C-alpha positions as CSV (number, residue, x, y, z in Angstrom):
1,M,0.0,0.0,0.0
2,L,2.9,2.2,-0.4
3,T,2.6,5.4,-2.5
4,T,4.8,5.6,-5.5
5,F,6.3,9.1,-6.0
6,F,7.3,10.2,-9.5
7,A,10.0,12.8,-10.2
8,L,8.8,16.2,-11.6
9,T,9.6,17.0,-15.2
10,C,12.0,20.0,-15.4
11,L,11.3,22.8,-17.8
12,V,14.7,22.2,-19.3
13,Q,14.8,18.6,-20.3
14,A,17.9,16.6,-19.7
15,P,19.1,14.4,-22.6
16,T,17.1,11.2,-22.7
17,P,19.2,8.2,-21.4
18,K,20.1,5.7,-24.0
19,S,17.9,2.6,-23.7
20,L,19.4,-0.4,-22.1
21,E,20.6,-3.2,-24.4
22,L,18.5,-6.1,-23.4
23,T,20.9,-9.0,-23.7
24,P,20.1,-12.6,-22.6
25,A,22.4,-12.1,-19.6
26,V,20.4,-9.0,-18.5
27,R,17.2,-10.9,-18.8
28,K,18.5,-13.9,-16.8
29,E,19.9,-11.5,-14.2
30,V,16.6,-9.7,-13.7
31,V,14.5,-13.0,-13.7
32,E,16.8,-14.7,-11.1
33,R,16.8,-11.7,-8.8
34,L,13.0,-11.4,-9.2
35,L,12.4,-15.0,-8.3
36,S,14.8,-14.8,-5.3
37,E,13.0,-11.8,-3.9
38,L,9.6,-13.4,-4.4
39,E,10.8,-16.6,-2.6
40,H,12.0,-14.6,0.4
41,N,9.3,-11.8,0.5
42,Y,6.1,-12.7,-1.3
43,V,3.2,-13.0,1.2
44,F,2.2,-16.5,0.1
45,P,5.2,-18.8,-0.2
46,R,3.2,-21.4,-2.2
47,V,2.2,-18.9,-4.8
48,A,5.8,-17.7,-5.0
49,E,6.7,-21.3,-5.8
50,D,4.0,-21.5,-8.5
51,I,5.3,-18.1,-10.0
52,D,8.9,-19.5,-10.0
53,F,7.8,-22.5,-12.0
54,E,5.7,-20.5,-14.5
55,V,8.4,-17.8,-15.0
56,R,11.1,-20.4,-15.6
57,E,8.9,-22.2,-18.1
58,R,8.3,-18.9,-20.0
59,L,12.1,-18.2,-19.9
60,S,12.9,-21.6,-21.3
61,A,10.3,-21.2,-24.0
62,G,11.7,-17.9,-25.1
63,V,8.7,-15.9,-24.2
64,F,10.8,-13.1,-22.8
65,D,13.0,-13.0,-25.9
66,K,10.1,-11.7,-28.1
67,S,11.0,-8.1,-27.4
68,T,14.2,-6.1,-27.2
69,D,12.5,-3.2,-25.6
70,P,13.0,-3.2,-21.8
71,H,9.6,-1.7,-21.1
72,A,8.0,-4.6,-23.0
73,F,10.2,-7.0,-21.2
74,A,9.0,-5.6,-17.8
75,Q,5.4,-5.9,-18.9
76,L,5.9,-9.5,-19.9
77,L,7.3,-10.2,-16.4
78,T,4.4,-8.4,-14.9
79,D,1.9,-10.4,-16.9
80,A,3.5,-13.7,-15.8
81,L,3.4,-12.7,-12.1
82,R,-0.3,-11.7,-12.4
83,D,-1.4,-14.6,-14.5
84,V,-0.3,-16.9,-11.7
85,S,-1.2,-14.9,-8.6
86,S,-4.0,-12.5,-9.8
87,D,-2.3,-10.0,-7.5
88,R,-2.5,-6.6,-9.1
89,H,0.1,-5.1,-6.7
90,L,2.8,-7.3,-8.2
91,S,4.7,-5.6,-11.1
92,V,8.1,-5.1,-12.7
93,S,9.1,-1.8,-14.2
94,Y,11.9,-0.3,-16.2
95,S,13.8,2.8,-15.4
96,P,15.9,4.5,-18.0
97,E,17.7,6.3,-15.2
98,P,19.9,4.1,-13.0
99,I,18.2,2.9,-9.8
100,P,20.3,3.4,-6.7
101,E,21.2,0.6,-4.3
102,Q,18.8,0.6,-1.4
103,A,18.2,-1.1,1.8
104,A,15.3,-3.6,2.1
105,P,11.9,-2.0,2.2
106,R,10.8,-0.7,5.6
107,E,7.7,-2.5,6.7
108,G,6.0,-4.1,9.7
109,P,5.8,-3.2,13.3
110,G,8.5,-0.8,14.5
111,A,9.8,-0.2,11.0
112,D,11.9,2.9,10.6
113,G,10.7,5.8,8.3
114,P,12.6,6.9,5.3
115,P,15.9,8.7,5.8
116,A,15.8,12.6,6.0
117,E,17.0,13.1,2.4
118,E,14.4,10.7,0.9
119,L,11.8,12.2,3.1
120,E,12.5,15.7,1.8
121,A,12.4,14.5,-1.8
122,I,8.9,12.9,-1.1
123,R,7.8,16.2,0.5
124,R,8.9,18.2,-2.6
125,E,7.1,15.9,-5.1
126,G,4.1,15.5,-2.9
127,A,3.6,19.2,-2.7
128,W,3.2,19.4,-6.5
129,D,-0.3,17.8,-6.3
130,N,-1.1,19.1,-2.8
131,F,-0.4,15.7,-1.2
132,G,-3.3,14.1,-3.0
133,F,-5.9,16.6,-1.8
134,E,-7.4,17.7,-5.2
135,S,-10.3,19.6,-3.9
136,V,-12.0,20.5,-0.5
137,R,-15.3,22.4,-0.6
138,R,-18.7,22.8,0.7
139,L,-21.7,21.6,-1.3
140,A,-25.3,22.9,-1.2
141,G,-27.0,22.0,2.1
142,N,-23.8,22.3,4.1
143,V,-22.3,19.0,2.9
144,G,-18.6,18.7,2.9
145,Y,-16.6,17.3,-0.1
146,I,-13.0,16.1,-0.2
147,D,-11.6,14.8,-3.5
148,L,-8.6,12.8,-2.4
149,R,-6.4,11.3,-5.2
150,G,-3.8,9.5,-3.0
151,F,-3.1,8.6,0.6
152,Q,0.4,10.1,1.0
153,P,2.5,9.6,4.1
154,P,1.6,11.6,7.2
155,E,5.3,12.5,7.6
156,V,4.8,14.9,4.7
157,A,1.0,15.2,4.2
158,A,-0.4,15.4,7.8
159,P,-0.6,19.3,7.8
160,T,-2.6,19.3,4.6
161,A,-4.9,16.5,5.9
162,H,-5.5,18.3,9.1
163,A,-6.3,21.5,7.2
164,A,-8.7,19.7,4.9
165,M,-10.6,18.3,7.9
166,A,-10.7,21.7,9.5
167,L,-12.3,23.1,6.4
168,V,-15.2,20.6,6.6
169,A,-15.5,20.4,10.4
170,N,-18.7,22.5,10.4
171,T,-20.5,20.7,7.6
172,E,-23.5,18.4,8.5
173,A,-22.4,15.5,6.2
174,L,-19.2,14.6,4.4
175,I,-18.3,13.0,1.2
176,F,-14.9,11.5,0.4
177,D,-14.3,11.1,-3.3
178,L,-11.9,8.2,-3.9
179,R,-12.9,7.5,-7.5
180,E,-9.4,8.5,-8.9
181,N,-7.5,7.3,-5.8
182,G,-5.0,4.5,-6.5
183,G,-3.8,4.0,-2.9
184,G,-0.9,5.0,-0.7
185,S,-0.1,5.0,2.9
186,P,-2.0,3.0,5.6
187,E,-0.8,5.6,8.1
188,M,-2.8,8.3,6.2
189,V,-5.8,6.0,6.2
190,Q,-5.4,5.8,10.0
191,L,-5.1,9.5,10.4
192,L,-8.2,10.5,8.3
193,S,-10.3,7.7,9.8
194,S,-9.5,9.0,13.2
195,Y,-11.4,12.2,12.6
196,L,-14.6,10.1,12.0
197,F,-14.7,8.5,15.4
198,G,-14.6,9.6,19.0
199,A,-11.5,9.8,21.2
200,E,-12.0,6.1,22.3
201,P,-9.6,4.0,20.1
202,V,-11.3,2.0,17.4
203,H,-9.6,-1.0,15.7
204,L,-9.5,-0.2,12.0
205,N,-7.3,-2.9,10.3
206,D,-4.3,-5.2,10.7
207,L,-1.4,-5.8,8.3
208,Y,0.6,-9.0,8.5
209,F,4.1,-9.1,6.9
210,R,5.6,-12.4,6.0
211,P,9.3,-11.3,6.0
212,T,9.1,-10.5,9.7
213,D,6.2,-12.7,10.5
214,Q,4.7,-9.9,12.4
215,T,1.3,-8.2,12.4
216,R,0.8,-4.4,12.9
217,E,-2.5,-3.3,14.4
218,Y,-4.0,0.1,13.2
219,W,-6.3,1.9,15.7
220,T,-7.7,5.4,15.5
221,L,-5.4,8.0,17.0
222,P,-6.3,9.1,20.5
223,E,-5.3,12.8,19.8
224,L,-5.8,15.1,16.9
225,P,-4.9,18.8,16.4
226,G,-8.4,19.7,15.3
227,P,-12.1,18.8,16.2
228,R,-13.4,15.4,15.3
229,Y,-16.2,15.0,12.8
230,G,-18.5,13.3,15.4
231,D,-21.2,10.9,14.2
232,K,-22.4,12.9,11.3
233,P,-23.1,11.0,8.0
234,V,-20.1,10.1,5.9
235,F,-20.1,8.8,2.3
236,V,-17.2,7.4,0.2
237,L,-17.3,7.4,-3.6
238,T,-15.6,4.5,-5.3
239,S,-14.8,3.2,-8.9
240,D,-12.9,0.3,-10.3
241,Y,-9.8,2.5,-10.3
242,T,-10.1,2.8,-6.4
243,F,-7.3,0.6,-5.2
244,S,-5.1,-0.5,-2.2
245,A,-5.1,2.0,0.6
246,A,-8.2,3.7,-0.9
247,E,-9.9,0.4,-0.7
248,E,-8.8,-0.1,2.9
249,F,-10.3,3.3,3.9
250,S,-13.6,2.3,2.2
251,Y,-13.6,-1.3,3.6
252,N,-12.7,-0.3,7.2
253,L,-15.5,2.2,7.3
254,Q,-18.0,0.0,5.7
255,C,-17.2,-2.8,8.1
256,L,-17.4,-0.4,11.0
257,K,-20.8,0.9,9.6
258,R,-19.3,4.4,9.7
259,A,-19.8,5.3,6.0
260,T,-22.0,4.6,3.0
261,I,-20.0,3.5,0.0
262,V,-21.4,4.8,-3.3
263,G,-20.3,3.9,-6.8
264,K,-18.8,0.8,-8.3
265,T,-16.8,-2.2,-6.9
266,T,-13.2,-1.3,-6.4
267,G,-10.1,-2.8,-7.9
268,G,-9.3,-5.5,-5.3
269,G,-5.8,-5.1,-4.0
270,A,-5.3,-5.8,-0.3
271,H,-1.6,-6.8,-0.2
272,P,0.9,-4.2,1.0
273,G,4.6,-4.4,0.1
274,G,7.5,-2.4,-1.3
275,S,9.9,-1.8,-4.1
276,F,12.8,-4.2,-4.7
277,R,15.8,-3.4,-7.0
278,L,16.4,-6.2,-9.4
279,H,19.0,-4.6,-11.6
280,A,20.5,-1.1,-12.3
281,H,17.4,-0.4,-14.5
282,F,14.6,-2.8,-13.2
283,R,12.6,-2.9,-10.0
284,A,9.6,-4.9,-8.7
285,F,6.9,-4.1,-6.4
286,I,6.4,-7.3,-4.3
287,S,3.4,-7.8,-2.0
288,S,5.0,-8.9,1.3
289,G,2.0,-8.5,3.5
290,R,-1.9,-8.8,3.6
291,A,-4.6,-7.0,5.3
292,I,-6.7,-8.6,8.0
293,N,-9.9,-6.8,9.0
294,P,-10.7,-7.3,12.7
295,I,-14.4,-7.7,12.0
296,T,-14.5,-9.9,8.9
297,K,-11.1,-11.6,9.5
298,T,-10.4,-11.3,5.7
299,N,-9.9,-8.5,3.2
300,W,-10.9,-7.3,-0.3
301,E,-8.2,-8.9,-2.3
302,G,-9.5,-10.1,-5.8
303,V,-13.1,-9.1,-5.0
304,G,-12.9,-5.4,-4.3
305,V,-15.1,-3.4,-2.0
306,K,-18.7,-3.7,-3.0
307,P,-20.7,-0.4,-2.7
308,D,-23.7,-0.1,-0.5
309,V,-25.3,2.0,-3.1
310,E,-24.3,1.0,-6.7
311,C,-24.5,3.6,-9.4
312,E,-22.5,4.8,-12.4
313,V,-19.2,6.3,-11.5
314,S,-20.1,9.6,-13.2
315,A,-23.3,9.9,-11.1
316,A,-21.7,8.9,-7.8
317,L,-21.2,12.4,-6.4
318,A,-24.7,13.6,-7.2
319,R,-26.2,10.3,-5.8
320,A,-24.2,10.6,-2.6
321,H,-25.1,14.4,-2.3
322,E,-28.8,13.3,-2.7
323,L,-28.5,10.7,0.0
324,A,-26.7,13.1,2.4
325,L,-29.5,15.7,1.9
326,Q,-32.2,13.1,2.5
327,K,-30.6,12.0,5.8
328,L,-30.3,15.7,6.9
329,I,-33.9,16.4,5.9
330,G,-35.0,13.5,8.1
331,T,-33.4,15.0,11.2
332,A,-33.9,18.8,10.5
333,K,-36.0,20.5,13.1
334,D,-35.8,24.1,11.9
335,P,-38.5,24.7,9.2
336,A,-36.2,27.2,7.4
337,Q,-33.3,24.9,7.4
338,R,-35.6,22.0,6.1
339,E,-36.7,24.3,3.3
340,R,-33.1,25.0,2.2
341,L,-32.3,21.4,2.4
342,E,-35.2,20.4,0.2
343,Q,-34.2,23.0,-2.4
344,A,-30.6,21.6,-2.4
345,L,-32.1,18.1,-2.7
346,A,-34.2,19.1,-5.8
347,T,-30.9,20.3,-7.4
348,A,-29.0,17.2,-6.4
349,Q,-31.8,14.9,-7.8
350,L,-31.6,16.8,-11.1
351,A,-27.9,16.3,-11.2
352,V,-28.4,12.5,-10.8
353,R,-30.9,12.4,-13.7
354,Q,-28.6,14.5,-15.9
355,A,-25.6,12.2,-15.1
356,Y,-27.6,9.2,-16.3
357,S,-29.1,10.9,-19.4
358,A,-25.6,12.0,-20.5
359,R,-24.4,8.3,-20.7
C-alpha cells in the first residue's frame, strides 16, 4: 500500500538516457533476482513457488526474448506474475535512469521511516499535487466534499490532511471522493479515519508481513490537532480504479458501519509491500503482506469493496449528495433549514438524472 512518487519533469529537459541493451544475460539476471526476492518476501510462499515454475517455463520457452524493448520485457514479467497470482500489486518496471542501491523496504511493526534526504524528496514531489488533496469544498445543504487522489505519508502530508478536515469540520455530512485514488499510505488511512470516530480508540485494520512474521494493528489516534467530525453522516465514492489504501479506507469504514459506499466495486488489491531493486534499471513491487480486518477476519483482495449503493461512476457524487441531503432532511427540526435542504435536494436529484441521461 505504499505510495509511488514520480519525479517532476523539469522545464529544461535533460538528454534522454540511452535505452538499455536487453541481452540474454540481463534478462536472466533480472529474472533470477526477481524470483529470489519473491521466494523470500512474497506474502504467500506457495504462490511464489508457482510463480517461480511459470516464469522459468516462459524463460525456457523464449517468451521473454520476443522483445528487445526493456519496457515490454518488464510488462511480460508483470503479466507472468499476475497470471499466476491474480495480484495486481505485483509488477516489474523499467527505469531509463539508474536505480540506486537501497536497503530492504521498511515494513512491519517498528519499521523505521525513510531517511531525511528521501523524506525531503517525497515532500517536494508530494507538494506538487497538494499531497493528494485535489479539492476541498462545501456543497449545497452544508455537505462537505473532499476529492482525495492519493493517501500520501503523514510524515509529509499530515498538515494538509488536518487543514482539509478543519475546512469541513462545520458541515453536516461529508463525502470522500476516492474515484481517482490508487492508494498510498495506511498511516494516512489511519489519520483521516481517526477524525470520523470519538476519542476512544477504534480498531481499523491489521497488516501482516511475511518477511518479519509480524502483524501491525491500526487503531484510530487518541489525539488530533483539530475537532473530530462526530457521528455525522459520511459517504465514500468509489470506482474500479479505487485501489489499495483507498480500498482499505472504504472497507474499514464499511465494516464499522461508519460510512455509506457509493459507486462501483473497487479494484481488489489488499496486499501491501514495497519496491525491490532487481538490476540497475529494473525494479519490482512485491506484496509482502496482507490486510486482516478485525471484524471480517479477511480482506478485499481479488473481489474489491462492493458499494452499499451501486451507481454509475459519473453519477456517484450527485447520488451521494442526494443521499446526504435526504438524511439531513430526516433530522432537520428548523423549518427554514428544512426548506433550504429540500431546495438543495431538488438540485441534487436533477444532477443525478442529468448524469444518467448523459451516458
